[in-house]
Each structure stands twice: as C-alpha cells, then as structure tokens.
N, C-alpha and C positions, 0 to 999 in steps of 0.2 A: 580530553585536552582541547582547549581552546586557541584555535591557530592564530599566529601573530599577524593578521590581516586587517585591512580597513573594513569597515561595518559596510555592508552592500544591500540595500533593498532589492527585493526581487522584483522583476518585469512582469506588471500587471495588465499588460495590454492584452494579451489574449483573453483573459477574464473579462476585462471592460468592453471586449467586443459583443458580450451578451449583455442586453440591457436589464436583465432580471435572473436571479439564480433560479436554478431548477428545483423543485422541493421533492423531496422524499414523502410518498404517500402512506399513510398508516393503514395499510392493507396486505392481503396475502397475494404475492406476485405469481399467482397460479400460471398464468400463460408463459412463465419463464421456467419455472421449476416441475411443471407438469406432474407434480405429486412425488418429486425426488426429495430425499431427505438432506443430504449434506452437499456442500459444495468445498472444492479442495484448491489449495494454492499453496505454492512453495514460498516460505517467508524467512526473513531474518528478524531476530526479536533480541531482548536482553540489551537493551542501549546503554550507554554509559550514562552517568548521574546527570552530567550536563545535558545531554540530550533528553532525558526523562522529564528535567526540571523545565526546559524550554517547551516541551510539548504541553505540558499541564499549563504554564503560563500562557500559551497560545489559545488552548481550548477555553480556559476561562476568560480571555479576551473577547473571544466570538462566542460565547455560552448563549447569547440572547439570539443567535442565528441558527443553533444548532437542534437536530431532531434529538429528541429524548424519551427512553432511555438509550444510551450507547454504551454497550458493554464490551466493546471489542477491545483488546489490549493493543497498545503501542507496537507497531509491526511495520515492515517494509515489504510490499508485495514483491517477489522476484519473477515468477512465472505462474499464470493462471491455469489451472488444469481442467477445472469444469467438474461435473458430477460423477463421483465414483461408482463405477458399474462393473459387473464381472466381464460383460461383452457390451460394446456401443450399439444403443438404438437410435439416440440422437447425436447430432453434430456436436452438442457439448458436453457428451459423456466423456469420462477418463477411464478408459479400460483397465481392468487388473493386470494386463500384462505390461501396458506403458507405465503403469505406477511402479511395477516390479523394475522394469528396465532402467526407469529413472534413478531408483534407489542404487541399482547396481552400477550404472554410468557414473555416479557421482562417487561411490565407493572407489571405483577404479582409478578415477582420474585423480583423486586425493588432491583437489585444490589448496593452495598455501593461502592463509589468512591475508585480508587486505583491508584497506581503508578507505571510506567515503566519507564526505562531507555532508553535514546538515547545516542548511541555511535558514532564511527567515520565512513568513507566511506567502503564500501563493494560493490561487485557487482555480479549480474547474468551475464549471457552471454549476455543478451538483454538489460539491464538496471541497471545503478549505482544506490546505496541506502545508507542511513544512516541506521545502524544497530539498533535494537530494541530490548531490552532483558524484558521479562514479569516476574520480580522477584517475584511479590507477586502473580501470577497465575490468575489474574483478565481477562486477554485476554482469557486464556484457560477457564475459566468459563463461559463467554460470549459465545463461539464458542461452548462450549458442549450444552449449553441451545438452541443455533440456529439449531444445528446440530440434535437435537432430534426430531425436526419438518419435516426438509427435508434435502438432499442430498446437499452438498457444489459442486459447479462447480470448480473443482482443479484437476490439473495434475502432482502435486508436492507437497511433504510435505510443511505443512505452515510453512512460515519464515517471522515473524513480521518485517516490515520495512518502512521507507519513501522514496519511488521512488524520486529520483533526476531528472529522465528523461529516454530516450530513446536513444539508440545509432543510429547515423544517417548514419554509414558507419560500414564496417568490419575492426575494427584496431587491431593492435597486443596487445593482452592482457598485454604482458611484458611492452609495452609503455604506457599504460594505469595506470597499476600499479604503475608504477614510479611516475606518476603525483599524483596518490591517496596517495603514501607513504609520499609525501612532505606536505600532509595536516595535520597539527600538532594539529587541535582542537579537540580532541580525548576523553576528560575525560567525564566520563558518565554525563549526564543530567537528572534530575528526572522531569518527566512530568505527573502531576496528571489528571487522566482521571475521568471526572464527568459526562459523558454521550455519548451517541452512536446514530449516524444518518443513515437513509436510505439515500442514495445518487443513482442517475442515471447519465450516461452522454452519449452523442451520440454515437451509434456504427459506424456513418459513419464519424467521426471528429476525427482524430487521436491525442490524447492529450488534447480532447476540455475540457471546464469547466464541474465542477460538478453541479448538481442541487439537491438540498436536499429537499426529500419528507415528512419526518417524523422525529422527534428527540424525543429522550427518555432520561430523565434526571435521574441520578443515585441518591439513596438516599432518 
C-alpha cells in the first residue's frame, strides 16, 4: 500500500560529505573471515509488490555504478550476528548458545506484526540503498530483544535500509547524487512485517545469495 503523503526526497548530505564512493574490491577478504565460511544476520524479507518494484527500478537506475554479480535477494538487516561457531574464538563469532538463545527469546516474546515505511534512494559511501523508517518502533523492539542476549557486530549506528548493491569503483558522489535525484518514485510505502529470519551467506563470495536457517513468525 502506498501511503497518501507527499513525495519527499531523501537527505543526501551525509553521502555528499564523501568526495568519492568506496568501491568493493574483487578479492577474498581473508583478513575479515579468517577462513570461516558463513556469516549470519537476522533479516526480514518477502516484501510487498510495491517495495519489490521500487527496489528493482532503483537498482536499474544505478546499475552503471554497481558491483556485479550481486545475487543477494532483497532483505532488511535487523541484527548482525557474525560468524556461526560452536564456541567463540574471535570477537565477531556467533556462538551456538547465543543463536539458540535468540531463537528461544523470539519464540517466547511472540512479537506482534508491525509496519515500516520504505522511502526513496539514499546512500552510504560504500553502497546505495532504499531508506526505511521504523515508524511503529517494531524494528527497535526486536533489536532490543536480540541485543539483550549478546552484542551486535556493528561499526556505525544502526540505519534500517534495503541495500541496492555495492559500488564497483570510486565515483564522484556529486555525479551519483545527480542520478539519484532523478529517481522520482519516493512516496512512502507501507510494508507489513510478519516475521524474522536467521540468514547466512558465504563469507568468500561478494554479494552471494542468502541461505535461510530459521524463521520466526510474529503474532
């Protein structure tokens, strides 16, 4: 459902504070994964048709800037867990006990479905995205529940978003912003969230597909 509000472009001032985009390098980031194979994150997926259509249109608009191939399906990251492990060896491991605790906590809490809003295109220095607004506080509630069990792997404040891809080169951000400004499909779209999924992806494949490990339905 498209909300009956006026179109509103996203604030790109943060993106423009960087002179150039940060490109993704086509290499094995071994200094990050240390030979570990999978990386885990709690996500929501299965968006409504309007969100999917805007996502595909935005990706098409910015395709000259995007790293390829990129096979990760549309999803909203809610809580970044790290590398699944029986026990923690590195700070960014996701111990099996913590994973089991997260699943148990979500099942016991039984969160109610809620709505979020999807807006227009914005961008980090390394990746463009569709903006997301947590109007009802549902995402914040889920994040508080998960963070009570273990710390999140995070290097910047949480910004809910739908990643459109990764930049393939160092582009002038003013040039990218000009193309973003021409994307007129910006009216907020309501997306009803009815569950959350634990997903993993290959740490050795850039933009590889998600594999769903567990699903928790709300309500």
